[in-house]
C-alpha positions as CSV (number, residue, x, y, z in Angstrom):
1,T,17.2,16.9,3.2
2,A,16.2,14.0,1.3
3,S,13.6,15.4,-1.5
4,I,16.2,17.9,-2.3
5,L,18.7,15.4,-2.2
6,L,16.4,13.5,-4.9
7,D,15.5,16.4,-6.8
8,E,19.0,17.5,-7.5
9,A,19.7,13.4,-8.5
10,I,16.6,13.8,-10.3
11,N,17.0,17.2,-12.3
12,M,21.6,16.6,-12.4
13,P,22.9,16.7,-16.1
14,G,23.9,12.8,-17.3
15,V,21.9,11.0,-14.7
16,S,20.8,8.0,-16.5
17,E,16.7,7.6,-17.1
18,T,16.8,4.5,-15.0
19,N,18.6,6.4,-12.0
20,Q,16.2,9.0,-12.5
21,A,13.5,6.6,-12.5
22,D,14.7,5.0,-9.3
23,C,14.6,8.4,-7.5
24,K,11.4,9.3,-8.8
25,L,10.0,6.5,-6.9
26,E,11.5,7.4,-3.5
27,M,10.9,10.7,-4.1
28,A,7.2,9.8,-4.6
29,D,7.1,7.5,-1.9
30,I,8.6,10.8,0.4
31,L,5.3,12.8,-0.8
32,L,3.3,10.3,0.4
33,M,4.4,9.9,3.8
34,T,4.1,13.5,3.7
35,G,0.8,13.7,2.3
36,D,1.7,15.1,-1.2
37,V,-0.3,12.1,-2.5
38,W,-1.4,14.0,-5.6
39,E,2.5,14.5,-6.3
40,A,3.0,11.6,-5.5
41,S,1.1,10.4,-8.3
42,L,2.5,12.4,-10.7
43,Y,6.1,10.7,-10.2
44,Y,5.0,7.4,-10.3
45,S,2.7,8.0,-13.4
46,Q,5.9,9.4,-15.3
47,V,8.5,6.6,-14.3
48,E,5.5,4.3,-15.4
49,K,4.9,6.3,-18.3
50,A,8.9,6.0,-19.2
51,F,9.1,2.8,-18.4
52,K,5.5,1.0,-19.4
53,D,7.0,-2.7,-20.0
54,D,10.0,-2.4,-17.8
55,P,10.0,-3.9,-14.1
56,I,10.3,-0.3,-12.7
57,G,7.6,0.9,-15.0
58,H,5.6,-2.0,-13.2
59,E,6.6,-0.7,-9.7
60,A,5.4,2.8,-10.5
61,K,2.3,1.6,-11.3
62,L,1.6,-0.6,-8.5
63,R,2.4,2.1,-5.9
64,N,0.0,4.9,-7.8
65,A,-1.9,1.8,-7.9
66,K,-1.5,2.0,-3.9
67,L,-1.8,5.1,-3.8
68,S,-5.4,5.3,-4.8
69,Y,-6.1,2.4,-2.8
70,Y,-4.9,4.7,0.0
71,I,-7.2,7.3,-0.5
72,G,-10.6,4.9,-1.3
73,D,-10.7,5.1,-5.1
74,F,-11.0,1.4,-5.4
75,K,-12.2,1.3,-8.7
76,W,-8.7,3.0,-10.0
77,A,-6.9,1.3,-7.8
78,Q,-8.5,-2.1,-9.2
79,S,-8.1,-0.9,-12.9
80,Q,-4.6,-0.9,-12.0
81,L,-4.0,-3.4,-10.5
82,T,-5.6,-5.8,-12.9
83,V,-3.1,-5.1,-15.8
84,L,-0.9,-5.4,-13.1
85,K,-1.5,-9.0,-12.3
86,G,0.3,-9.9,-15.7
87,A,3.4,-8.6,-15.1
88,T,6.3,-10.3,-15.9
89,T,7.8,-9.9,-12.7
90,K,6.5,-12.8,-10.2
91,L,6.5,-10.5,-7.0
92,I,4.3,-7.7,-8.9
93,A,2.1,-9.6,-9.8
94,N,1.7,-11.7,-6.7
95,D,0.9,-7.9,-4.5
96,A,-1.1,-7.1,-7.4
97,M,-3.1,-9.8,-6.9
98,E,-3.4,-9.9,-3.0
99,L,-3.8,-6.7,-3.5
100,S,-6.4,-6.6,-5.8
101,L,-8.8,-9.8,-4.3
102,M,-8.9,-7.8,-0.5
103,I,-10.4,-4.7,-2.4
104,S,-12.6,-6.9,-4.4
105,D,-13.4,-9.6,-1.2
106,N,-14.7,-6.6,0.8
107,L,-16.4,-4.5,-1.3
108,A,-18.8,-7.7,-2.4
109,E,-19.5,-7.8,1.6
110,D,-20.0,-3.7,1.7
111,S,-20.4,-1.9,-1.8
112,V,-19.9,1.7,-0.4
113,G,-16.5,0.5,1.5
114,T,-16.9,2.1,4.7
115,A,-14.8,-0.5,6.7
116,L,-12.4,-1.2,3.8
117,Q,-11.8,2.7,3.8
118,M,-10.7,3.1,7.5
119,F,-8.2,-0.5,6.5
120,A,-6.6,1.2,3.8
121,R,-6.1,4.8,5.6
122,A,-4.8,2.7,9.0
123,Q,-2.5,1.2,6.6
124,L,-1.5,4.2,5.1
125,F,-1.0,5.4,8.6
126,S,1.5,2.7,9.1
127,F,3.7,3.6,5.9
128,R,3.7,6.9,7.0
129,N,4.9,5.4,10.3
130,R,2.7,6.8,12.5
131,D,1.5,3.1,13.8
132,S,-0.4,4.8,16.9
133,L,-3.2,6.6,14.5
134,A,-2.9,3.0,12.4
135,L,-4.0,1.1,15.8
136,I,-6.2,3.4,16.6
137,T,-7.4,2.9,13.1
138,L,-7.6,-0.5,13.6
139,D,-9.6,-0.7,16.7
140,S,-12.3,1.5,15.2
141,I,-12.5,-1.1,12.3
142,T,-12.9,-4.1,14.8
143,K,-15.8,-2.0,17.0
144,Q,-17.5,-0.9,14.3
145,F,-17.9,-4.2,12.0
146,P,-17.0,-7.0,14.8
147,S,-18.1,-9.6,12.3
148,H,-16.7,-8.0,9.2
149,A,-14.2,-10.2,6.5
150,L,-11.5,-8.1,7.4
151,A,-11.4,-9.4,10.8
152,D,-8.2,-11.5,10.1
153,D,-6.8,-8.5,7.9
154,V,-7.0,-6.6,10.9
155,L,-5.2,-8.7,13.1
156,Y,-2.3,-9.5,10.4
157,Q,-2.3,-5.1,10.3
158,R,-1.5,-5.5,13.5
159,Y,1.0,-8.2,13.4
160,K,3.0,-6.6,10.8
161,I,3.1,-3.1,13.2
162,K,3.8,-4.5,16.1
163,T,6.8,-6.4,14.6
164,K,8.2,-3.1,13.1
165,Q,7.8,-1.8,16.3
166,G,10.3,-4.3,17.6
167,K,7.5,-6.3,20.2
168,P,7.5,-9.9,19.1
169,E,6.1,-11.1,22.1
170,E,2.5,-9.2,20.9
171,A,3.3,-9.8,17.1
172,I,2.7,-12.9,18.1
173,K,-0.1,-12.9,19.6
174,Y,-1.8,-11.8,16.6
175,L,-0.3,-14.6,14.7
176,Q,-1.9,-16.9,17.5
177,N,-4.8,-15.0,17.4
178,L,-5.0,-15.5,13.6
179,A,-4.3,-19.1,13.3
180,D,-7.0,-19.8,15.9
181,N,-9.6,-18.4,14.8
182,Y,-9.0,-17.4,11.1
183,S,-7.1,-20.7,9.8
184,F,-10.3,-21.7,7.5
185,D,-9.6,-18.4,5.3
């Protein structure tokens, strides 16, 4: 229903370009949630192109870079994130820097990026509200790569999932584990 309403809003005569772009970003998020990554990327790219030097265009570029990250195209995501590090919006620049560092740090340890691909898939599952699959994937990372640099990121992702699920007692345990074992990182 939401995608039908958004499609109507996008194609409605007289809608401002900014409102249309907002609707396209929401539509792209829905498409990403439902697994249509290529169509989602198309919508993100349309907004990015129409608002090249505008905060909404930077947001579209960031979401498109995250999409590339989710599907394991780390080099393309890195190139997009490099551009965004200089974005005028601090929040977008910070988010771009954080994801860029995550990719570069973990590809340095594992050039194939197997663990990072699994982690990105877990984050995509969480984005899609498929938290049980995200947790199973995080378990697999912990078992297959027990001493990988992603260990602290896995704990933090578990914390975020448990918080989203409304389970603060479980979430706190992950933060405590982070503080006890990864305070140096």
